[in-house]
C-alpha positions in Angstrom: 75.4 6.6 60.6 72.3 5.0 58.3 70.1 2.9 59.6 70.8 0.2 57.0 74.8 0.6 58.2 74.0 0.0 61.2 71.7 -3.1 61.0 74.3 -4.5 58.6 76.9 -4.3 61.1 74.7 -5.1 63.9 74.2 -8.5 61.9 78.0 -9.3 61.4 78.5 -8.8 64.6 75.9 -10.9 66.2 77.3 -13.5 63.5 81.0 -13.6 64.6 79.8 -13.4 68.1 78.1 -16.6 67.2 80.8 -18.1 65.8 83.1 -17.6 68.2 80.6 -19.2 71.2 80.0 -22.2 68.7 84.2 -22.2 68.4 84.4 -21.8 72.6 81.6 -25.0 72.6 83.2 -27.2 70.2 86.6 -27.1 70.7 87.4 -27.1 74.3 91.3 -27.0 74.3 91.2 -23.5 76.2 94.8 -22.6 74.2 93.2 -23.5 70.5 90.0 -21.6 71.4 92.1 -18.6 72.3 93.4 -18.7 69.2 90.7 -19.1 67.2 88.7 -16.6 69.6 91.4 -14.0 68.6 91.2 -14.7 65.0 87.3 -14.3 64.9 87.5 -11.0 67.0 90.0 -10.0 64.0 87.0 -10.4 61.8 84.7 -8.0 64.0 87.5 -5.2 64.4 88.0 -5.1 61.4 84.3 -4.4 60.5 84.0 -1.8 63.3 87.3 -0.2 61.5 85.5 -0.4 58.1 82.5 1.2 59.9 84.3 3.8 61.8 85.7 4.3 58.1 82.6 4.9 57.0 81.2 6.9 59.2 85.0 9.5 58.4 84.0 9.7 55.2 80.1 11.0 55.6 81.1 13.5 58.2 83.7 15.0 56.2 81.5 14.7 52.9 78.7 17.3 55.3 81.7 19.6 56.4 83.7 20.3 53.0 81.3 21.3 50.4 81.7 24.8 49.7 78.4 27.6 50.0 78.1 27.2 45.7 78.2 23.7 45.0 74.6 22.6 45.4 73.6 25.3 43.3 76.3 24.6 40.7 74.8 20.9 40.7 71.6 21.9 40.3 72.4 24.2 37.4 74.1 20.9 36.2 71.4 18.8 36.6 69.1 20.5 35.0 71.0 21.5 31.8 71.6 17.5 31.2 67.7 17.3 32.6 66.7 19.1 29.6 69.1 17.2 27.1 67.7 14.0 28.2 63.6 15.5 28.0 64.5 17.1 24.5 65.2 13.8 23.1 62.7 11.7 24.7 59.7 13.4 23.9 61.6 14.4 20.1 61.2 10.4 19.6 58.1 10.0 21.5 55.8 12.6 19.5 57.0 11.4 16.6 56.3 7.7 17.0 52.5 8.8 18.6 52.2 11.0 15.0 52.9 14.8 15.9 56.3 14.9 15.5 57.8 18.1 13.3 57.2 15.9 9.8 53.8 14.9 10.5 50.3 16.5 9.8 48.7 17.9 12.9 45.1 19.0 13.8 44.5 22.8 14.3 43.4 23.0 18.1 41.4 25.4 20.2 41.5 25.8 23.8 39.9 28.8 25.3 41.4 30.1 27.6 40.3 31.7 31.3 42.9 33.8 32.9 43.7 32.9 37.1 41.6 36.0 38.4 37.8 36.1 38.6 37.5 39.1 36.2 34.1 38.7 34.4 34.5 38.2 30.4 34.9 35.8 26.8 37.8 33.3 26.6 40.4 33.9 24.5 40.7 31.6 21.7 43.8 30.2 20.5 44.6 27.9 17.3 47.5 25.8 18.2 49.0 23.8 15.5 52.6 22.8 16.6 54.9 23.5 19.6 55.5 27.1 18.9 52.1 28.1 18.9 51.2 25.9 22.5 53.9 27.2 24.4 53.1 31.2 23.0 49.3 30.2 24.5 50.7 29.2 27.3 52.7 32.4 28.1 49.9 34.0 27.4 48.0 32.7 29.9 49.8 35.3 32.7 50.1 32.3 34.8 52.7 29.8 35.4 50.1 27.3 36.5 47.6 25.9 33.6 45.1 23.1 33.9 43.9 21.8 30.7 40.3 20.6 30.4 38.4 19.0 27.8 36.3 15.5 26.5 37.1 12.6 26.0 40.0 12.3 23.2 40.5 15.6 23.2 44.2 16.6 22.6 44.8 17.1 26.4 47.9 14.6 26.2 49.0 15.7 22.8 49.2 19.7 24.3 51.0 18.2 26.8 53.9 16.8 25.2 53.8 19.4 22.4 53.7 21.6 25.4 56.8 19.7 26.8 58.7 19.6 23.7 58.6 23.4 23.0 59.9 24.8 26.2 62.5 21.8 26.0 63.6 22.8 23.2 63.3 27.1 24.3 65.8 25.9 27.6 68.4 24.3 24.7 68.5 26.7 22.9 68.3 29.4 25.9 70.0 27.9 28.9 70.0 30.9 31.1 66.6 32.2 29.7 63.7 32.2 31.8 62.5 28.9 30.2 61.6 26.6 32.7 63.3 23.0 32.3 59.3 20.5 31.2 58.9 17.4 33.0 56.1 15.1 31.6 54.6 12.5 33.5 51.4 10.6 33.5 49.7 10.4 36.9 47.9 7.2 36.2 50.5 5.6 38.9 50.1 8.1 41.2 48.2 7.1 44.4 47.7 10.5 46.6 46.5 8.3 49.4 49.4 6.8 50.2 52.5 9.1 48.9 52.2 12.8 48.6 52.8 14.8 45.2 56.3 15.8 45.9 57.3 12.4 47.1 55.9 10.8 44.6 57.5 13.4 41.6 60.8 13.0 43.3 60.6 9.6 43.0 59.3 9.5 39.3 62.8 11.5 38.6 64.8 9.2 39.9 63.3 6.4 38.1 63.0 7.8 35.0 66.1 9.8 34.7 68.5 7.8 36.5 71.7 9.4 35.6 70.3 12.5 38.5 70.6 9.6 41.0 74.7 10.0 40.7 76.1 11.2 43.9 79.8 11.7 42.1 78.2 14.6 39.8 75.2 15.9 41.3 75.6 15.1 45.1 72.8 12.9 47.5 69.3 13.1 46.3 69.4 15.4 42.9 65.8 14.3 42.0 64.5 15.2 45.8 66.5 18.6 45.9 64.9 19.3 42.5 61.1 18.6 43.3 61.7 20.6 47.2 64.0 24.1 46.1 62.8 26.3 43.7 64.6 25.8 40.8 63.1 26.2 37.1 60.9 23.0 37.1 57.6 22.7 35.2 55.6 19.6 36.0 53.2 18.8 33.4 50.8 16.0 35.2 49.1 14.1 32.9 45.3 12.5 33.1 44.3 13.4 36.3 41.0 11.9 35.0 42.6 8.5 35.1 42.9 8.3 39.0 40.0 6.6 40.4 37.0 8.9 41.4 37.6 8.7 44.9 41.3 9.6 44.6 40.9 12.8 42.3 40.0 14.9 45.6 42.7 13.6 47.3 45.2 14.6 44.4 43.7 18.2 44.1 44.3 18.5 47.6 47.9 17.5 47.2 48.8 19.6 44.5 47.8 22.2 46.5 49.5 21.6 49.5 52.5 20.6 47.3 52.8 24.6 46.8 54.7 23.8 43.0 55.5 27.2 41.1 55.4 25.6 37.6 52.4 23.5 37.0 50.1 22.1 34.0 47.3 19.4 34.7 45.2 17.8 32.6 42.1 16.2 32.8 38.6 15.4 31.5 35.9 17.8 31.3 33.5 16.4 33.3 35.8 14.6 35.9 37.9 17.8 37.2 34.1 19.7 37.4 33.1 16.7 40.0 36.3 16.8 42.2 35.6 20.8 42.4 32.0 20.5 43.4 32.8 17.2 45.6 35.8 18.3 47.2 35.6 22.0 47.0 39.4 22.9 46.2 40.6 23.7 43.2 44.6 24.4 41.8 45.1 27.5 43.5 46.6 30.5 41.1 45.6 28.7 37.7 44.6 29.4 34.4 42.0 27.2 32.5 42.0 26.1 29.4 38.9 24.2 27.6 39.7 22.7 24.2 37.1 22.7 22.2 35.9 20.0 19.6 36.9 19.8 16.3 34.4 20.8 12.8 33.8 19.5 10.2 36.4 22.3 8.5 38.9 21.1 10.4 39.0 17.4 9.4 40.1 17.6 5.4 42.1 15.3 2.8 45.4 16.0 3.9 45.2 14.8 7.1 42.8 11.7 6.5 45.3 10.4 3.8 48.5 11.6 5.6 51.0 8.7 5.6 48.6 6.8 2.7 49.8 4.8 -0.5 49.9 7.1 -3.5 45.8 6.9 -5.3 44.5 5.8 -1.6 43.3 9.4 -0.7 40.5 9.6 -2.9 38.6 6.9 -0.7 38.1 9.9 2.0 36.0 12.3 -1.4 32.9 10.8 -0.4 33.4 10.2 3.4 34.5 13.8 3.4 31.4 15.6 1.1 28.8 13.5 3.5 30.7 15.7 6.1 30.1 18.7 4.6 26.7 18.2 4.0 26.3 16.8 7.1 27.8 18.8 10.0 25.6 18.1 12.6 25.3 14.4 11.6 26.2 11.4 13.7 29.6 10.8 11.6 30.3 14.4 12.0 29.8 14.0 15.9 31.5 11.0 15.7 35.1 12.5 14.6 34.5 15.8 16.7 37.5 14.7 18.8 41.4 14.5 17.7 41.3 10.8 18.8 38.5 9.6 16.7 39.7 11.5 13.6 43.3 10.1 13.8 41.7 6.3 14.7 39.9 6.4 11.4 42.8 7.8 9.5 44.9 4.6 10.8 42.0 2.3 10.3 41.6 2.8 6.6 45.1 2.9 5.7 44.9 -0.3 4.3 44.8 -0.7 0.9 42.1 -3.2 1.6 40.0 -1.0 4.0 37.6 1.1 2.4 36.1 4.2 4.4 33.4 4.4 2.1 31.7 2.0 4.7 31.5 4.8 6.9 28.7 6.3 5.1 27.1 2.7 4.2 23.2 2.9 5.2 22.4 1.5 8.5 25.7 0.6 9.4 26.0 2.4 12.3 22.9 4.1 13.5 24.8 6.5 16.5 28.1 8.5 16.7 28.8 6.2 19.3 28.3 3.3 17.1 30.7 4.9 14.9 33.4 5.4 17.9 33.1 2.1 18.9 33.5 0.2 15.7 37.0 2.5 15.2 38.3 1.9 18.5 37.8 -2.4 17.9 38.9 -1.8 14.8 42.2 0.2 15.0 44.2 -3.4 16.7 43.6 -5.7 13.9 44.3 -2.5 11.1 47.3 -2.3 13.0 48.3 -6.0 13.1 46.8 -7.0 9.6 48.1 -10.1 8.2 49.5 -9.6 4.6 47.4 -11.3 1.7 51.2 -13.2 1.0 51.4 -15.2 3.8 55.0 -16.0 3.3 56.0 -12.1 4.1 54.0 -12.5 7.2 55.9 -11.0 10.0 56.0 -12.7 13.6 53.8 -9.7 14.5 51.1 -9.8 12.6 47.6 -11.6 12.3 45.2 -12.3 15.1 48.4 -13.1 17.8 48.9 -9.7 18.1 45.2 -9.0 19.2 44.9 -11.7 21.6 47.7 -11.1 23.4 46.9 -7.3 23.7 43.7 -8.3 24.8 44.7 -10.4 27.3 46.3 -7.3 29.3 43.4 -5.4 28.3 41.2 -7.3 30.6 44.0 -8.8 32.8 45.7 -5.7 34.3 43.4 -4.5 37.4 41.2 -1.7 36.0 42.7 1.6 38.0 46.5 0.1 36.5 47.2 1.6 33.3 51.2 1.4 32.9 52.4 -2.2 31.6 55.9 -2.4 33.1 57.6 -6.1 32.1 58.6 -6.6 35.7 55.1 -6.4 36.3 53.7 -8.7 34.5 54.2 -11.6 37.2 51.0 -10.2 39.1 49.4 -11.5 36.4 49.7 -15.3 37.7 50.7 -14.0 41.1 50.3 -17.7 42.6 52.4 -19.3 39.8 54.8 -16.6 40.5 55.0 -17.0 43.8 55.2 -20.8 43.8 57.9 -21.4 41.1 60.2 -18.0 43.0 59.9 -20.0 46.4 61.2 -23.1 44.9 64.1 -21.5 43.1 65.2 -20.2 45.5 65.1 -23.1 48.1 66.5 -24.7 45.6 69.7 -21.8 44.7 70.4 -20.9 48.3 70.0 -23.4 50.0 72.9 -25.9 48.0 74.6 -22.7 48.6 74.6 -22.5 51.9 74.4 -25.9 53.0 77.7 -26.7 50.5 79.8 -24.3 52.6 78.5 -25.4 56.5 78.8 -28.9 55.5 83.0 -28.3 55.2 83.0 -26.9 58.7 80.6 -29.1 60.9 79.9 -31.8 58.6 77.0 -32.9 56.7 74.0 -33.0 58.9 74.8 -29.1 59.9 75.3 -27.9 56.3 71.6 -29.9 55.2 70.5 -28.2 58.7 71.4 -24.8 57.9 71.2 -25.0 54.3 67.1 -26.1 54.9 66.8 -22.9 56.8 68.1 -20.9 55.0 66.2 -22.3 52.2 63.0 -21.7 53.7 63.7 -18.5 54.9 64.6 -17.0 51.4 62.0 -18.7 49.7 59.3 -17.3 51.9 61.0 -14.0 51.2 61.2 -14.3 47.6 57.6 -15.3 47.8 56.5 -12.0 49.1 57.8 -9.4 47.2 57.9 -8.0 43.5 61.5 -6.1 43.5 61.9 -3.9 40.1 64.9 -3.9 38.0 68.3 -3.0 39.7 68.4 -0.1 37.4 72.6 0.0 37.9 75.4 0.4 35.4 78.8 -1.2 34.8 80.7 1.9 34.6 82.7 4.3 36.3 83.8 3.6 39.7 82.0 4.8 42.1 82.9 6.3 45.7 84.7 4.0 47.8 83.1 3.6 50.7 80.9 1.3 49.1 83.7 -1.3 47.8 85.2 -1.0 51.6 82.2 -1.9 53.4 80.6 -5.0 50.7 83.9 -6.4 51.0 85.2 -6.1 54.4 81.5 -8.3 54.8 82.5 -10.4 52.4 86.3 -10.9 53.0 85.6 -10.9 57.1 83.3 -13.9 56.4 85.7 -15.6 54.2 88.3 -15.3 56.3 86.0 -16.8 60.0 85.1 -19.6 58.3 87.9 -20.7 56.0 90.2 -19.7 59.2 88.2 -22.1 61.1 88.5 -25.0 58.9 92.4 -25.0 57.3 93.5 -22.3 59.4 94.5 -18.5 59.5 97.5 -19.1 56.4 94.7 -20.1 54.6 92.1 -18.3 55.5 93.5 -15.0 55.1 94.4 -15.6 51.4 90.6 -16.6 51.2 89.1 -13.4 52.4 91.4 -11.3 50.2 90.3 -13.7 46.7 87.1 -13.3 48.1 86.8 -9.7 49.2 88.7 -7.8 46.6 86.7 -8.9 43.6 83.4 -8.2 44.8 84.1 -5.1 46.6 85.5 -4.4 43.1 82.3 -4.8 41.3 79.9 -3.1 43.7 82.1 -0.2 43.0 81.8 -0.4 39.4 77.9 -0.8 39.3 76.5 2.4 40.0 73.4 4.5 38.8 73.3 5.3 35.1 75.4 8.5 34.6 74.5 8.7 30.8 72.2 11.3 30.5 69.5 9.6 28.6 65.4 8.8 29.7 65.4 5.0 30.9 63.3 3.0 28.7 62.2 -0.8 29.4 64.8 -2.5 26.9 67.7 -0.4 29.1 66.3 -1.8 32.4 66.0 -5.1 30.9 69.4 -5.1 30.3 70.7 -3.3 32.6 68.9 -5.9 35.0 70.5 -9.2 32.6 74.0 -7.5 32.7 74.4 -7.1 36.4 72.9 -10.1 37.4 75.6 -11.7 34.6 78.7 -9.5 36.3 78.0 -10.2 40.1 77.2 -14.3 39.3 80.3 -14.6 37.6 82.2 -13.0 40.2 80.5 -14.5 43.2 81.5 -18.0 41.4 84.4 -18.0 40.6 86.0 -16.1 43.9 84.1 -18.7 46.1 84.5 -21.9 43.6 88.3 -21.0 43.5 88.9 -20.8 47.2 87.0 -24.0 48.2 88.7 -26.0 45.3 91.8 -24.8 46.5 90.9 -25.7 50.3 89.0 -28.9 49.5 88.4 -30.5 45.4 88.0 -29.3 42.0 84.7 -30.9 42.1 83.4 -30.0 45.1 84.7 -26.8 43.9 82.8 -26.6 40.9 79.4 -27.4 42.6 80.0 -24.9 44.9 80.7 -22.2 43.2 78.0 -22.7 40.3 75.3 -22.4 43.5 77.2 -19.5 44.4 77.5 -18.0 41.0 73.4 -18.5 40.9 73.1 -17.2 44.1 74.6 -13.5 43.6 73.1 -13.4 39.6 69.4 -13.3 40.9 68.8 -12.9 44.4 69.5 -9.3 46.4 71.1 -10.2 49.7 72.5 -8.5 52.8 75.9 -7.8 50.4 73.6 -6.1 47.9 71.2 -4.4 50.7 74.6 -2.5 52.4 76.0 -1.6 49.1 73.7 0.2 47.6 70.7 1.2 50.2 67.7 -0.4 48.7 64.6 -2.7 49.8 64.9 -4.7 47.0 64.7 -8.4 49.0 64.7 -11.8 47.2 64.9 -12.5 43.4 65.8 -10.3 40.8 63.1 -8.7 38.5 64.3 -10.5 34.9 63.7 -14.1 36.8 59.9 -13.1 37.9 59.6 -11.9 34.2 60.8 -15.1 33.1 58.4 -17.0 35.6 55.0 -14.8 34.2 56.3 -16.0 30.1 56.8 -19.4 31.6 52.9 -19.5 32.7 51.7 -17.4 30.0 52.8 -18.6 27.1 51.2 -22.4 27.2 48.2 -20.5 27.5 48.9 -18.0 24.6 48.5 -15.1 26.5 51.4 -13.3 25.7 54.3 -14.2 23.4 58.1 -15.3 24.8 59.6 -12.0 23.7 57.0 -10.4 25.2 59.0 -7.0 25.2 59.8 -7.1 21.7 56.2 -7.4 20.8 55.3 -4.3 23.1 57.5 -2.4 21.1 56.6 -3.8 17.9 53.2 -2.2 19.5 54.4 0.9 20.7 56.0 1.6 16.8 52.6 0.4 15.6 50.5 3.0 17.5 48.2 0.7 19.5 50.9 1.7 23.0 52.4 4.8 23.9 55.6 4.8 26.3 56.0 7.2 29.5 59.5 6.8 30.6 60.3 2.7 31.6 56.2 1.8 31.2 53.7 1.2 28.2 50.2 2.2 28.2 47.6 1.5 25.7 47.2 4.3 23.1 44.0 5.8 24.8 41.8 4.0 27.6 39.2 4.7 25.2 40.9 2.2 23.2 41.8 -0.4 26.2 37.8 -0.5 27.0 37.6 -1.6 23.3 39.9 -4.6 23.5 38.8 -5.6 27.0 35.2 -6.3 25.4 34.3 -9.8 24.9 35.1 -10.7 20.9 32.3 -10.7 18.5 30.8 -7.7 20.4 
């Protein structure tokens, strides 16, 4: 039996045992006390029966699967994961400007094989997914480390490799191609979590359909990571980890012993980690990305997407590059990042790239790069000349909001998640969460117990529960529920959840109004709530998770649970007392069921979420940040717009700045 099920069972038995003792003390008449104790004992028996039923199902599930069931489930999971990865990175590549219809730069990498044999490295030209896949296959190793300078195109090549392999796997599911999965390692703390554990968690978070037990069995994400399945993990951005963690990360990568693996890192940071730790990625080929040359930058790339007649603005700049291939401008534009920034900064007709060659404007290559990084966001969110056509995200507001995020996020945190924005105002969020918890849960508990033992008992117990929930909510910042209201899932969850709620309702209502009312009340409460817990399950739709989808699901689950708790509890109390009391009790129960994680939730879904739900913390953060003009009320809509315009990039349910160089420029004091 699982530890959480056992804990929930013991808590319920303790609650009922306490009620039996209370009834015995409060009702000195032995015959009457015996009657109520029998009712309470029956409730305890119902819970025990539910636990036995659950245990039987668990044993039966363990004993019955056929020998080839696990292999069939894994094959199906890989097939659907391929489809999700293919759709995800086709869309994201187009947003990043490296899609099928974009003008791509031709990159080159120098490949050294996994063997230590001497010889010149093989130089390959890379201009699309097919070429990147071919270069990867020519390495002669299933592990590859891609290194390069700042903005050299490491992430772009990782995305193109992921796309290319996903397309091959889709076209030939039975072929030798592994299913690629791309992860940014910026959120990994190798000192806290091993690589395989982290990969299993990220698979479950970014592709929640893999958690469907009815289709894939138990713990499919973890099984895919542990098993020897054709799965290629593309780990991008090892250099984004703090320096003290990179050596530990390489050791964890070596310890994980993944068969198919690609790691990207800046050259200097990778060499430093090797020098300090003495550990490398065993059996891996190494590819170093070479800088761009002046011949790689042409008018077609720099003016791609420009309005007709605007391309010739780049002609004098290109002429300067050809005449001075070692000049400061040529040195500044030798990385794909800076070349793409230059293209985006001067796309607007009001900006002229000729300022890059103005005498004494930029004395060094670093000055050119700083100028381009600082000018990106103002160029992407430029205010139109006609104020009548000014959009909600144009002008200086967008730059101010992104500057706030660049400065307020901890330096080691690369990802922007809407449910973690409350961490930027944690003190105020703690206070608001505690107050909200106290004024919501306290009245719900107090009104309930007032019906049993009077006003003072209701006030005391309500205050006690309010303090407990306030303390718990102030300490936690849970992630979104990530549940989908779709197909009815396994029977044990609604049985256990309905039994827990129903047993409590039968017990309390019988104490007040007798078993003739208590049993129907338990059914009215237990059956609908059990059905809703059966209805909620991890999203089984084959798709990757997105920030908007997580927010929508969090609100939808809260709405359905709130209505269910509110209508059922309000109806029972209305029949027992009066409509006004029932309405008040139903409202507070609805808010408690919608906005808080409780014991029933923990028992049904076996998660560690406690306190106020993620959407409420997100709302508190906006209430604090909006008056300070740090973020707009429609924060997620703004982040989506910044992603579409090219200021941010998306990886799963999180956003990141387009590049650390862009974030550093935004974090600088204004006017520097």
